[in-house]
TIVO-2410 file (N, C-alpha, C; in nm, 3 decimals):
# residues 192
REC num residu      c1      c2      c3 atome chaine
REC   1      X  -1.670  -1.607   0.548     N      A
REC   1      X  -1.528  -1.637   0.560    CA      A
REC   1      X  -1.478  -1.697   0.428     C      A
REC   2      X  -1.363  -1.651   0.384     N      A
REC   2      X  -1.305  -1.701   0.260    CA      A
REC   2      X  -1.247  -1.841   0.280     C      A
REC   3      X  -1.248  -1.925   0.176     N      A
REC   3      X  -1.183  -2.057   0.186    CA      A
REC   3      X  -1.036  -2.041   0.227     C      A
REC   4      X  -0.982  -2.143   0.288     N      A
REC   4      X  -0.846  -2.138   0.345    CA      A
REC   4      X  -0.739  -2.102   0.243     C      A
REC   5      X  -0.756  -2.140   0.117     N      A
REC   5      X  -0.652  -2.114   0.018    CA      A
REC   5      X  -0.647  -1.969  -0.028     C      A
REC   6      X  -0.750  -1.890   0.000     N      A
REC   6      X  -0.758  -1.754  -0.054    CA      A
REC   6      X  -0.653  -1.663   0.009     C      A
REC   7      X  -0.637  -1.669   0.141     N      A
REC   7      X  -0.539  -1.582   0.206    CA      A
REC   7      X  -0.396  -1.606   0.156     C      A
REC   8      X  -0.346  -1.732   0.150     N      A
REC   8      X  -0.210  -1.751   0.099    CA      A
REC   8      X  -0.195  -1.712  -0.049     C      A
REC   9      X  -0.299  -1.735  -0.128     N      A
REC   9      X  -0.293  -1.694  -0.269    CA      A
REC   9      X  -0.284  -1.542  -0.280     C      A
REC  10      X  -0.366  -1.472  -0.204     N      A
REC  10      X  -0.362  -1.326  -0.204    CA      A
REC  10      X  -0.225  -1.277  -0.159     C      A
REC  11      X  -0.171  -1.339  -0.055     N      A
REC  11      X  -0.039  -1.300  -0.003    CA      A
REC  11      X   0.070  -1.319  -0.110     C      A
REC  12      X   0.065  -1.432  -0.179     N      A
REC  12      X   0.163  -1.459  -0.285    CA      A
REC  12      X   0.154  -1.355  -0.396     C      A
REC  13      X   0.032  -1.319  -0.433     N      A
REC  13      X   0.015  -1.217  -0.538    CA      A
REC  13      X   0.068  -1.081  -0.493     C      A
REC  14      X   0.049  -1.048  -0.366     N      A
REC  14      X   0.100  -0.921  -0.315    CA      A
REC  14      X   0.253  -0.918  -0.320     C      A
REC  15      X   0.318  -1.029  -0.285     N      A
REC  15      X   0.463  -1.035  -0.291    CA      A
REC  15      X   0.512  -1.012  -0.433     C      A
REC  16      X   0.450  -1.079  -0.530     N      A
REC  16      X   0.487  -1.059  -0.671    CA      A
REC  16      X   0.464  -0.913  -0.710     C      A
REC  17      X   0.350  -0.858  -0.669     N      A
REC  17      X   0.318  -0.719  -0.701    CA      A
REC  17      X   0.424  -0.624  -0.648     C      A
REC  18      X   0.456  -0.634  -0.520     N      A
REC  18      X   0.551  -0.539  -0.460    CA      A
REC  18      X   0.691  -0.557  -0.518     C      A
REC  19      X   0.730  -0.680  -0.547     N      A
REC  19      X   0.859  -0.703  -0.611    CA      A
REC  19      X   0.865  -0.631  -0.747     C      A
REC  20      X   0.755  -0.635  -0.821     N      A
REC  20      X   0.750  -0.564  -0.950    CA      A
REC  20      X   0.748  -0.413  -0.930     C      A
REC  21      X   0.678  -0.364  -0.828     N      A
REC  21      X   0.678  -0.220  -0.798    CA      A
REC  21      X   0.818  -0.174  -0.765     C      A
REC  22      X   0.889  -0.249  -0.682     N      A
REC  22      X   1.025  -0.212  -0.644    CA      A
REC  22      X   1.116  -0.199  -0.766     C      A
REC  23      X   1.085  -0.276  -0.870     N      A
REC  23      X   1.164  -0.270  -0.994    CA      A
REC  23      X   1.109  -0.167  -1.093     C      A
REC  24      X   1.004  -0.094  -1.049     N      A
REC  24      X   0.937   0.006  -1.133    CA      A
REC  24      X   0.883  -0.058  -1.262     C      A
REC  25      X   0.831  -0.180  -1.249     N      A
REC  25      X   0.774  -0.254  -1.361    CA      A
REC  25      X   0.623  -0.230  -1.365     C      A
REC  26      X   0.574  -0.177  -1.474     N      A
REC  26      X   0.434  -0.141  -1.487    CA      A
REC  26      X   0.341  -0.262  -1.480     C      A
REC  27      X   0.394  -0.382  -1.501     N      A
REC  27      X   0.310  -0.502  -1.497    CA      A
REC  27      X   0.274  -0.544  -1.355     C      A
REC  28      X   0.318  -0.466  -1.257     N      A
REC  28      X   0.273  -0.491  -1.120    CA      A
REC  28      X   0.122  -0.470  -1.109     C      A
REC  29      X   0.064  -0.387  -1.192     N      A
REC  29      X  -0.075  -0.349  -1.175    CA      A
REC  29      X  -0.177  -0.460  -1.200     C      A
REC  30      X  -0.166  -0.542  -1.303     N      A
REC  30      X  -0.264  -0.651  -1.315    CA      A
REC  30      X  -0.257  -0.749  -1.197     C      A
REC  31      X  -0.136  -0.774  -1.148     N      A
REC  31      X  -0.120  -0.862  -1.032    CA      A
REC  31      X  -0.187  -0.799  -0.910     C      A
REC  32      X  -0.168  -0.668  -0.894     N      A
REC  32      X  -0.227  -0.597  -0.780    CA      A
REC  32      X  -0.379  -0.604  -0.783     C      A
REC  33      X  -0.438  -0.591  -0.899     N      A
REC  33      X  -0.585  -0.595  -0.909    CA      A
REC  33      X  -0.640  -0.730  -0.860     C      A
REC  34      X  -0.574  -0.839  -0.896     N      A
REC  34      X  -0.618  -0.971  -0.849    CA      A
REC  34      X  -0.598  -0.984  -0.698     C      A
REC  35      X  -0.485  -0.936  -0.649     N      A
REC  35      X  -0.454  -0.948  -0.506    CA      A
REC  35      X  -0.553  -0.872  -0.420     C      A
REC  36      X  -0.586  -0.749  -0.458     N      A
REC  36      X  -0.676  -0.670  -0.373    CA      A
REC  36      X  -0.818  -0.727  -0.375     C      A
REC  37      X  -0.858  -0.785  -0.486     N      A
REC  37      X  -0.991  -0.847  -0.490    CA      A
REC  37      X  -0.998  -0.964  -0.392     C      A
REC  38      X  -0.894  -1.045  -0.388     N      A
REC  38      X  -0.892  -1.158  -0.295    CA      A
REC  38      X  -0.883  -1.111  -0.150     C      A
REC  39      X  -0.801  -1.009  -0.124     N      A
REC  39      X  -0.788  -0.961   0.013    CA      A
REC  39      X  -0.916  -0.895   0.064     C      A
REC  40      X  -0.994  -0.836  -0.022     N      A
REC  40      X  -1.123  -0.780   0.022    CA      A
REC  40      X  -1.208  -0.891   0.083     C      A
REC  41      X  -1.207  -1.006   0.021     N      A
REC  41      X  -1.282  -1.121   0.069    CA      A
REC  41      X  -1.230  -1.169   0.206     C      A
REC  42      X  -1.096  -1.177   0.218     N      A
REC  42      X  -1.035  -1.222   0.343    CA      A
REC  42      X  -1.067  -1.126   0.458     C      A
REC  43      X  -1.049  -0.996   0.435     N      A
REC  43      X  -1.068  -0.898   0.542    CA      A
REC  43      X  -1.214  -0.884   0.583     C      A
REC  44      X  -1.305  -0.899   0.488     N      A
REC  44      X  -1.447  -0.893   0.524    CA      A
REC  44      X  -1.481  -1.007   0.619     C      A
REC  45      X  -1.427  -1.124   0.594     N      A
REC  45      X  -1.452  -1.238   0.682    CA      A
REC  45      X  -1.392  -1.221   0.820     C      A
REC  46      X  -1.285  -1.139   0.832     N      A
REC  46      X  -1.220  -1.115   0.961    CA      A
REC  46      X  -1.276  -0.992   1.033     C      A
REC  47      X  -1.379  -0.929   0.976     N      A
REC  47      X  -1.441  -0.809   1.031    CA      A
REC  47      X  -1.342  -0.693   1.045     C      A
REC  48      X  -1.246  -0.686   0.955     N      A
REC  48      X  -1.155  -0.573   0.947    CA      A
REC  48      X  -1.209  -0.483   0.835     C      A
REC  49      X  -1.311  -0.406   0.869     N      A
REC  49      X  -1.387  -0.334   0.768    CA      A
REC  49      X  -1.307  -0.222   0.701     C      A
REC  50      X  -1.222  -0.156   0.776     N      A
REC  50      X  -1.138  -0.054   0.712    CA      A
REC  50      X  -1.049  -0.117   0.607     C      A
REC  51      X  -0.991  -0.232   0.639     N      A
REC  51      X  -0.908  -0.302   0.541    CA      A
REC  51      X  -0.990  -0.352   0.423     C      A
REC  52      X  -1.113  -0.393   0.448     N      A
REC  52      X  -1.200  -0.438   0.338    CA      A
REC  52      X  -1.227  -0.323   0.242     C      A
REC  53      X  -1.268  -0.209   0.296     N      A
REC  53      X  -1.293  -0.092   0.212    CA      A
REC  53      X  -1.165  -0.044   0.144     C      A
REC  54      X  -1.055  -0.060   0.212     N      A
REC  54      X  -0.926  -0.020   0.156    CA      A
REC  54      X  -0.898  -0.096   0.027     C      A
REC  55      X  -0.937  -0.221   0.020     N      A
REC  55      X  -0.912  -0.299  -0.101    CA      A
REC  55      X  -0.988  -0.243  -0.221     C      A
REC  56      X  -1.109  -0.193  -0.198     N      A
REC  56      X  -1.185  -0.129  -0.307    CA      A
REC  56      X  -1.112  -0.003  -0.354     C      A
REC  57      X  -1.062   0.074  -0.258     N      A
REC  57      X  -0.983   0.191  -0.294    CA      A
REC  57      X  -0.859   0.150  -0.373     C      A
REC  58      X  -0.789   0.047  -0.324     N      A
REC  58      X  -0.668   0.001  -0.393    CA      A
REC  58      X  -0.698  -0.040  -0.536     C      A
REC  59      X  -0.811  -0.100  -0.559     N      A
REC  59      X  -0.847  -0.141  -0.694    CA      A
REC  59      X  -0.850  -0.018  -0.785     C      A
REC  60      X  -0.922   0.086  -0.741     N      A
REC  60      X  -0.931   0.209  -0.821    CA      A
REC  60      X  -0.794   0.278  -0.834     C      A
REC  61      X  -0.720   0.285  -0.724     N      A
REC  61      X  -0.589   0.351  -0.726    CA      A
REC  61      X  -0.491   0.277  -0.816     C      A
REC  62      X  -0.502   0.145  -0.821     N      A
REC  62      X  -0.414   0.069  -0.910    CA      A
REC  62      X  -0.447   0.094  -1.056     C      A
REC  63      X  -0.572   0.114  -1.088     N      A
REC  63      X  -0.607   0.152  -1.226    CA      A
REC  63      X  -0.546   0.289  -1.261     C      A
REC  64      X  -0.557   0.385  -1.168     N      A
REC  64      X  -0.496   0.517  -1.187    CA      A
REC  64      X  -0.343   0.505  -1.201     C      A
REC  65      X  -0.281   0.430  -1.111     N      A
REC  65      X  -0.136   0.414  -1.113    CA      A
REC  65      X  -0.087   0.350  -1.242     C      A
REC  66      X  -0.161   0.251  -1.288     N      A
REC  66      X  -0.123   0.183  -1.413    CA      A
REC  66      X  -0.118   0.285  -1.527     C      A
REC  67      X  -0.218   0.370  -1.536     N      A
REC  67      X  -0.222   0.472  -1.640    CA      A
REC  67      X  -0.106   0.572  -1.624     C      A
REC  68      X  -0.082   0.617  -1.502     N      A
REC  68      X   0.022   0.716  -1.476    CA      A
REC  68      X   0.161   0.659  -1.505     C      A
REC  69      X   0.187   0.538  -1.459     N      A
REC  69      X   0.316   0.476  -1.483    CA      A
REC  69      X   0.337   0.450  -1.632     C      A
REC  70      X   0.233   0.407  -1.702     N      A
REC  70      X   0.245   0.380  -1.846    CA      A
REC  70      X   0.279   0.509  -1.921     C      A
REC  71      X   0.217   0.621  -1.883     N      A
REC  71      X   0.250   0.750  -1.945    CA      A
REC  71      X   0.395   0.788  -1.919     C      A
REC  72      X   0.441   0.771  -1.795     N      A
REC  72      X   0.579   0.804  -1.761    CA      A
REC  72      X   0.676   0.720  -1.843     C      A
REC  73      X   0.648   0.592  -1.852     N      A
REC  73      X   0.736   0.502  -1.928    CA      A
REC  73      X   0.736   0.538  -2.076     C      A
REC  74      X   0.618   0.571  -2.130     N      A
REC  74      X   0.610   0.607  -2.272    CA      A
REC  74      X   0.685   0.737  -2.300     C      A
REC  75      X   0.679   0.831  -2.206     N      A
REC  75      X   0.743   0.961  -2.225    CA      A
REC  75      X   0.894   0.956  -2.202     C      A
REC  76      X   0.937   0.890  -2.095     N      A
REC  76      X   1.078   0.894  -2.056    CA      A
REC  76      X   1.153   0.765  -2.084     C      A
REC  77      X   1.084   0.660  -2.126     N      A
REC  77      X   1.149   0.531  -2.149    CA      A
REC  77      X   1.161   0.447  -2.024     C      A
REC  78      X   1.123   0.502  -1.910     N      A
REC  78      X   1.122   0.431  -1.783    CA      A
REC  78      X   1.023   0.499  -1.691     C      A
REC  79      X   0.990   0.434  -1.580     N      A
REC  79      X   0.904   0.495  -1.479    CA      A
REC  79      X   0.993   0.587  -1.395     C      A
REC  80      X   0.970   0.717  -1.406     N      A
REC  80      X   1.054   0.818  -1.341    CA      A
REC  80      X   1.009   0.836  -1.196     C      A
REC  81      X   1.105   0.834  -1.104     N      A
REC  81      X   1.079   0.853  -0.961    CA      A
REC  81      X   1.076   1.003  -0.931     C      A
REC  82      X   0.972   1.045  -0.859     N      A
REC  82      X   0.958   1.185  -0.820    CA      A
REC  82      X   0.985   1.200  -0.671     C      A
REC  83      X   1.002   1.325  -0.626     N      A
REC  83      X   1.021   1.357  -0.485    CA      A
REC  83      X   0.929   1.473  -0.449     C      A
REC  84      X   0.861   1.461  -0.334     N      A
REC  84      X   0.771   1.567  -0.289    CA      A
REC  84      X   0.850   1.685  -0.233     C      A
REC  85      X   0.795   1.804  -0.249     N      A
REC  85      X   0.852   1.923  -0.184    CA      A
REC  85      X   0.823   1.913  -0.034     C      A
REC  86      X   0.903   1.978   0.050     N      A
REC  86      X   0.880   1.971   0.196    CA      A
REC  86      X   0.738   2.012   0.237     C      A
REC  87      X   0.682   2.115   0.176     N      A
REC  87      X   0.545   2.158   0.210    CA      A
REC  87      X   0.444   2.050   0.175     C      A
REC  88      X   0.466   1.981   0.065     N      A
REC  88      X   0.376   1.873   0.025    CA      A
REC  88      X   0.386   1.756   0.123     C      A
REC  89      X   0.506   1.726   0.168     N      A
REC  89      X   0.523   1.618   0.269    CA      A
REC  89      X   0.444   1.651   0.395     C      A
REC  90      X   0.455   1.775   0.441     N      A
REC  90      X   0.383   1.817   0.561    CA      A
REC  90      X   0.232   1.808   0.540     C      A
REC  91      X   0.186   1.852   0.426     N      A
REC  91      X   0.042   1.848   0.396    CA      A
REC  91      X  -0.008   1.703   0.394     C      A
REC  92      X   0.067   1.613   0.334     N      A
REC  92      X   0.028   1.472   0.332    CA      A
REC  92      X   0.021   1.417   0.474     C      A
REC  93      X   0.121   1.449   0.557     N      A
REC  93      X   0.124   1.397   0.695    CA      A
REC  93      X   0.007   1.451   0.776     C      A
REC  94      X  -0.015   1.580   0.771     N      A
REC  94      X  -0.125   1.640   0.849    CA      A
REC  94      X  -0.261   1.592   0.799     C      A
REC  95      X  -0.276   1.585   0.669     N      A
REC  95      X  -0.401   1.535   0.613    CA      A
REC  95      X  -0.427   1.391   0.653     C      A
REC  96      X  -0.322   1.309   0.652     N      A
REC  96      X  -0.336   1.169   0.691    CA      A
REC  96      X  -0.377   1.154   0.836     C      A
REC  97      X  -0.319   1.233   0.924     N      A
REC  97      X  -0.354   1.228   1.066    CA      A
REC  97      X  -0.499   1.268   1.086     C      A
REC  98      X  -0.542   1.375   1.022     N      A
REC  98      X  -0.681   1.422   1.036    CA      A
REC  98      X  -0.780   1.317   0.986     C      A
REC  99      X  -0.754   1.259   0.870     N      A
REC  99      X  -0.845   1.159   0.814    CA      A
REC  99      X  -0.844   1.032   0.900     C      A
REC 100      X  -0.729   0.996   0.952     N      A
REC 100      X  -0.721   0.879   1.041    CA      A
REC 100      X  -0.807   0.899   1.165     C      A
REC 101      X  -0.801   1.016   1.225     N      A
REC 101      X  -0.882   1.043   1.344    CA      A
REC 101      X  -1.031   1.032   1.311     C      A
REC 102      X  -1.070   1.088   1.199     N      A
REC 102      X  -1.210   1.084   1.157    CA      A
REC 102      X  -1.254   0.940   1.129     C      A
REC 103      X  -1.175   0.867   1.052     N      A
REC 103      X  -1.212   0.730   1.015    CA      A
REC 103      X  -1.214   0.639   1.138     C      A
REC 104      X  -1.114   0.651   1.223     N      A
REC 104      X  -1.111   0.571   1.345    CA      A
REC 104      X  -1.233   0.596   1.432     C      A
REC 105      X  -1.273   0.722   1.443     N      A
REC 105      X  -1.392   0.757   1.521    CA      A
REC 105      X  -1.516   0.691   1.462     C      A
REC 106      X  -1.530   0.697   1.331     N      A
REC 106      X  -1.646   0.636   1.266    CA      A
REC 106      X  -1.647   0.484   1.286     C      A
REC 107      X  -1.533   0.420   1.269     N      A
REC 107      X  -1.527   0.274   1.286    CA      A
REC 107      X  -1.557   0.235   1.431     C      A
REC 108      X  -1.509   0.316   1.525     N      A
REC 108      X  -1.531   0.288   1.667    CA      A
REC 108      X  -1.679   0.304   1.706     C      A
REC 109      X  -1.740   0.409   1.657     N      A
REC 109      X  -1.878   0.441   1.697    CA      A
REC 109      X  -1.984   0.362   1.622     C      A
REC 110      X  -1.962   0.333   1.495     N      A
REC 110      X  -2.071   0.283   1.412    CA      A
REC 110      X  -2.056   0.139   1.364     C      A
REC 111      X  -1.947   0.071   1.402     N      A
REC 111      X  -1.931  -0.068   1.358    CA      A
REC 111      X  -1.883  -0.155   1.475     C      A
REC 112      X  -1.878  -0.283   1.451     N      A
REC 112      X  -1.822  -0.375   1.550    CA      A
REC 112      X  -1.680  -0.414   1.511     C      A
REC 113      X  -1.611  -0.321   1.446     N      A
REC 113      X  -1.476  -0.348   1.395    CA      A
REC 113      X  -1.381  -0.388   1.507     C      A
REC 114      X  -1.296  -0.483   1.477     N      A
REC 114      X  -1.188  -0.519   1.567    CA      A
REC 114      X  -1.078  -0.414   1.555     C      A
REC 115      X  -1.028  -0.366   1.668     N      A
REC 115      X  -0.918  -0.269   1.669    CA      A
REC 115      X  -0.944  -0.151   1.575     C      A
REC 116      X  -1.052  -0.078   1.593     N      A
REC 116      X  -1.091   0.024   1.495    CA      A
REC 116      X  -0.986   0.134   1.473     C      A
REC 117      X  -0.916   0.176   1.576     N      A
REC 117      X  -0.817   0.284   1.559    CA      A
REC 117      X  -0.693   0.234   1.488     C      A
REC 118      X  -0.646   0.119   1.529     N      A
REC 118      X  -0.526   0.059   1.469    CA      A
REC 118      X  -0.552   0.027   1.323     C      A
REC 119      X  -0.665  -0.035   1.297     N      A
REC 119      X  -0.704  -0.069   1.161    CA      A
REC 119      X  -0.720   0.057   1.076     C      A
REC 120      X  -0.780   0.161   1.134     N      A
REC 120      X  -0.798   0.287   1.061    CA      A
REC 120      X  -0.664   0.352   1.028     C      A
REC 121      X  -0.571   0.351   1.123     N      A
REC 121      X  -0.440   0.412   1.098    CA      A
REC 121      X  -0.368   0.342   0.984     C      A
REC 122      X  -0.374   0.208   0.984     N      A
REC 122      X  -0.311   0.133   0.876    CA      A
REC 122      X  -0.381   0.161   0.743     C      A
REC 123      X  -0.512   0.166   0.745     N      A
REC 123      X  -0.588   0.189   0.622    CA      A
REC 123      X  -0.557   0.326   0.563     C      A
REC 124      X  -0.559   0.429   0.646     N      A
REC 124      X  -0.536   0.565   0.595    CA      A
REC 124      X  -0.392   0.582   0.549     C      A
REC 125      X  -0.297   0.529   0.624     N      A
REC 125      X  -0.157   0.536   0.580    CA      A
REC 125      X  -0.138   0.458   0.449     C      A
REC 126      X  -0.208   0.347   0.434     N      A
REC 126      X  -0.199   0.269   0.310    CA      A
REC 126      X  -0.256   0.347   0.192     C      A
REC 127      X  -0.364   0.421   0.215     N      A
REC 127      X  -0.421   0.504   0.109    CA      A
REC 127      X  -0.319   0.609   0.066     C      A
REC 128      X  -0.259   0.675   0.163     N      A
REC 128      X  -0.159   0.777   0.130    CA      A
REC 128      X  -0.042   0.714   0.054     C      A
REC 129      X   0.005   0.600   0.101     N      A
REC 129      X   0.118   0.534   0.035    CA      A
REC 129      X   0.083   0.493  -0.107     C      A
REC 130      X  -0.037   0.439  -0.127     N      A
REC 130      X  -0.079   0.395  -0.260    CA      A
REC 130      X  -0.089   0.513  -0.356     C      A
REC 131      X  -0.146   0.624  -0.308     N      A
REC 131      X  -0.156   0.743  -0.394    CA      A
REC 131      X  -0.018   0.799  -0.427     C      A
REC 132      X   0.069   0.804  -0.327     N      A
REC 132      X   0.206   0.852  -0.352    CA      A
REC 132      X   0.279   0.760  -0.449     C      A
REC 133      X   0.258   0.629  -0.434     N      A
REC 133      X   0.322   0.533  -0.525    CA      A
REC 133      X   0.269   0.549  -0.667     C      A
REC 134      X   0.138   0.567  -0.680     N      A
REC 134      X   0.080   0.586  -0.813    CA      A
REC 134      X   0.136   0.711  -0.880     C      A
REC 135      X   0.171   0.811  -0.796     N      A
REC 135      X   0.230   0.935  -0.847    CA      A
REC 135      X   0.382   0.924  -0.861     C      A
REC 136      X   0.436   0.805  -0.830     N      A
REC 136      X   0.578   0.775  -0.844    CA      A
REC 136      X   0.665   0.850  -0.743     C      A
REC 137      X   0.609   0.888  -0.628     N      A
REC 137      X   0.683   0.962  -0.525    CA      A
REC 137      X   0.761   0.866  -0.437     C      A
REC 138      X   0.888   0.893  -0.421     N      A
REC 138      X   0.975   0.807  -0.341    CA      A
REC 138      X   0.929   0.798  -0.196     C      A
REC 139      X   0.861   0.902  -0.148     N      A
REC 139      X   0.812   0.902  -0.009    CA      A
REC 139      X   0.713   0.790   0.018     C      A
REC 140      X   0.655   0.734  -0.088     N      A
REC 140      X   0.561   0.623  -0.069    CA      A
REC 140      X   0.626   0.508   0.006     C      A
REC 141      X   0.754   0.485  -0.019     N      A
REC 141      X   0.822   0.373   0.046    CA      A
REC 141      X   0.834   0.395   0.196     C      A
REC 142      X   0.858   0.516   0.243     N      A
REC 142      X   0.865   0.542   0.388    CA      A
REC 142      X   0.730   0.512   0.452     C      A
REC 143      X   0.623   0.550   0.384     N      A
REC 143      X   0.490   0.524   0.440    CA      A
REC 143      X   0.462   0.374   0.438     C      A
REC 144      X   0.499   0.304   0.330     N      A
REC 144      X   0.478   0.160   0.324    CA      A
REC 144      X   0.555   0.088   0.435     C      A
REC 145      X   0.677   0.132   0.462     N      A
REC 145      X   0.757   0.070   0.568    CA      A
REC 145      X   0.685   0.085   0.702     C      A
REC 146      X   0.630   0.203   0.728     N      A
REC 146      X   0.554   0.226   0.850    CA      A
REC 146      X   0.430   0.137   0.857     C      A
REC 147      X   0.358   0.127   0.746     N      A
REC 147      X   0.240   0.040   0.738    CA      A
REC 147      X   0.278  -0.105   0.767     C      A
REC 148      X   0.386  -0.152   0.707     N      A
REC 148      X   0.429  -0.290   0.727    CA      A
REC 148      X   0.460  -0.318   0.874     C      A
REC 149      X   0.533  -0.228   0.937     N      A
REC 149      X   0.568  -0.246   1.078    CA      A
REC 149      X   0.443  -0.248   1.166     C      A
REC 150      X   0.346  -0.161   1.138     N      A
REC 150      X   0.223  -0.155   1.218    CA      A
REC 150      X   0.130  -0.272   1.190     C      A
REC 151      X   0.134  -0.327   1.071     N      A
REC 151      X   0.041  -0.433   1.032    CA      A
REC 151      X   0.075  -0.569   1.092     C      A
REC 152      X   0.201  -0.599   1.108     N      A
REC 152      X   0.241  -0.733   1.155    CA      A
REC 152      X   0.173  -0.769   1.287     C      A
REC 153      X   0.179  -0.685   1.390     N      A
REC 153      X   0.113  -0.726   1.515    CA      A
REC 153      X  -0.040  -0.726   1.506     C      A
REC 154      X  -0.099  -0.641   1.423     N      A
REC 154      X  -0.245  -0.641   1.408    CA      A
REC 154      X  -0.292  -0.773   1.349     C      A
REC 155      X  -0.231  -0.815   1.241     N      A
REC 155      X  -0.274  -0.939   1.177    CA      A
REC 155      X  -0.241  -1.061   1.262     C      A
REC 156      X  -0.135  -1.054   1.341     N      A
REC 156      X  -0.106  -1.162   1.436    CA      A
REC 156      X  -0.217  -1.170   1.540     C      A
REC 157      X  -0.262  -1.055   1.589     N      A
REC 157      X  -0.369  -1.052   1.689    CA      A
REC 157      X  -0.499  -1.111   1.634     C      A
REC 158      X  -0.521  -1.101   1.504     N      A
REC 158      X  -0.641  -1.154   1.440    CA      A
REC 158      X  -0.622  -1.298   1.389     C      A
REC 159      X  -0.502  -1.354   1.407     N      A
REC 159      X  -0.478  -1.491   1.362    CA      A
REC 159      X  -0.465  -1.505   1.212     C      A
REC 160      X  -0.437  -1.397   1.143     N      A
REC 160      X  -0.419  -1.401   0.997    CA      A
REC 160      X  -0.269  -1.423   0.970     C      A
REC 161      X  -0.227  -1.547   0.988     N      A
REC 161      X  -0.084  -1.578   0.988    CA      A
REC 161      X  -0.016  -1.560   0.853     C      A
REC 162      X  -0.082  -1.597   0.744     N      A
REC 162      X  -0.022  -1.574   0.612    CA      A
REC 162      X  -0.005  -1.424   0.587     C      A
REC 163      X  -0.105  -1.348   0.629     N      A
REC 163      X  -0.098  -1.203   0.609    CA      A
REC 163      X   0.008  -1.143   0.699     C      A
REC 164      X   0.020  -1.193   0.819     N      A
REC 164      X   0.125  -1.148   0.911    CA      A
REC 164      X   0.263  -1.175   0.850     C      A
REC 165      X   0.284  -1.296   0.802     N      A
REC 165      X   0.411  -1.329   0.738    CA      A
REC 165      X   0.432  -1.244   0.613     C      A
REC 166      X   0.324  -1.223   0.539     N      A
REC 166      X   0.331  -1.139   0.419    CA      A
REC 166      X   0.388  -1.002   0.453     C      A
REC 167      X   0.339  -0.941   0.559     N      A
REC 167      X   0.385  -0.807   0.593    CA      A
REC 167      X   0.530  -0.806   0.638     C      A
REC 168      X   0.580  -0.917   0.690     N      A
REC 168      X   0.724  -0.928   0.716    CA      A
REC 168      X   0.803  -0.926   0.586     C      A
REC 169      X   0.755  -1.001   0.487     N      A
REC 169      X   0.818  -1.002   0.355    CA      A
REC 169      X   0.805  -0.863   0.290     C      A
REC 170      X   0.686  -0.803   0.302     N      A
REC 170      X   0.665  -0.670   0.244    CA      A
REC 170      X   0.757  -0.566   0.305     C      A
REC 171      X   0.785  -0.579   0.433     N      A
REC 171      X   0.877  -0.487   0.499    CA      A
REC 171      X   1.014  -0.495   0.432     C      A
REC 172      X   1.063  -0.617   0.410     N      A
REC 172      X   1.193  -0.633   0.343    CA      A
REC 172      X   1.188  -0.580   0.199     C      A
REC 173      X   1.079  -0.609   0.127     N      A
REC 173      X   1.065  -0.559  -0.010    CA      A
REC 173      X   1.055  -0.407  -0.013     C      A
REC 174      X   0.988  -0.349   0.086     N      A
REC 174      X   0.974  -0.203   0.091    CA      A
REC 174      X   1.109  -0.135   0.114     C      A
REC 175      X   1.190  -0.193   0.201     N      A
REC 175      X   1.325  -0.138   0.222    CA      A
REC 175      X   1.404  -0.148   0.091     C      A
REC 176      X   1.393  -0.263   0.024     N      A
REC 176      X   1.460  -0.277  -0.106    CA      A
REC 176      X   1.406  -0.181  -0.209     C      A
REC 177      X   1.273  -0.161  -0.210     N      A
REC 177      X   1.212  -0.065  -0.302    CA      A
REC 177      X   1.262   0.076  -0.277     C      A
REC 178      X   1.272   0.114  -0.150     N      A
REC 178      X   1.323   0.247  -0.115    CA      A
REC 178      X   1.465   0.265  -0.165     C      A
REC 179      X   1.548   0.165  -0.144     N      A
REC 179      X   1.687   0.175  -0.190    CA      A
REC 179      X   1.695   0.183  -0.343     C      A
REC 180      X   1.618   0.099  -0.412     N      A
REC 180      X   1.619   0.101  -0.558    CA      A
REC 180      X   1.567   0.232  -0.615     C      A
REC 181      X   1.456   0.280  -0.558     N      A
REC 181      X   1.400   0.407  -0.607    CA      A
REC 181      X   1.492   0.524  -0.574     C      A
REC 182      X   1.563   0.517  -0.462     N      A
REC 182      X   1.658   0.623  -0.427    CA      A
REC 182      X   1.769   0.628  -0.530     C      A
REC 183      X   1.821   0.512  -0.568     N      A
REC 183      X   1.926   0.508  -0.672    CA      A
REC 183      X   1.873   0.565  -0.804     C      A
REC 184      X   1.750   0.528  -0.841     N      A
REC 184      X   1.692   0.578  -0.966    CA      A
REC 184      X   1.674   0.730  -0.960     C      A
REC 185      X   1.628   0.780  -0.847     N      A
REC 185      X   1.608   0.925  -0.831    CA      A
REC 185      X   1.741   0.999  -0.838     C      A
REC 186      X   1.844   0.944  -0.774     N      A
REC 186      X   1.976   1.008  -0.778    CA      A
REC 186      X   2.030   1.012  -0.921     C      A
REC 187      X   2.008   0.905  -1.000     N      A
REC 187      X   2.050   0.906  -1.141    CA      A
REC 187      X   1.976   1.016  -1.217     C      A
REC 188      X   1.846   1.030  -1.192     N      A
REC 188      X   1.767   1.133  -1.260    CA      A
REC 188      X   1.818   1.272  -1.223     C      A
REC 189      X   1.846   1.295  -1.094     N      A
REC 189      X   1.897   1.425  -1.051    CA      A
REC 189      X   2.035   1.454  -1.108     C      A
REC 190      X   2.119   1.350  -1.122     N      A
REC 190      X   2.252   1.368  -1.178    CA      A
REC 190      X   2.247   1.407  -1.325     C      A
REC 191      X   2.143   1.358  -1.397     N      A
REC 191      X   2.131   1.389  -1.540    CA      A
REC 191      X   2.069   1.527  -1.563     C      A
REC 192      X   2.007   1.584  -1.460     N      A
REC 192      X   1.938   1.714  -1.477    CA      A
REC 192      X   2.034   1.830  -1.475     C      A
***
């Protein structure tokens, strides 16, 4: 179990990270790397194994995103917001559902995970959202909003109150991120 101060520190770093992401600021990535390392420790202690493994994925995805966003900023002078084609949206959704079913089954059968299906759904949706965000796709915000709504009651059930409150804040930041990225995308489309 992580010391009591680790969860609120990790939560604070996540808030700073998401606020920077919403502003399309590339410096969100160093903050994210520290936050996911701390949250891996918290989730392992709570036996939320999908969330623990998710933090390792987030670490790697944040390194990828940092590189991708830096290239976009260097090329265009800002982090350019992209939009998925309808077929790509469908593929992401179907792929996410299939992987969620597989992961939930594995967590249910082979571990003592708490809430294996719920945890798996949040983990897989978070992976999709993180990859979409690293690719600068506006659809990432819709997935993050869904993750935030699903996470609040899970973390409340586990007594992770700072994390529960964090996801309430993240929900508000995600809505703000969606609105900001929508404005940026509309400006890009108007200039094309």
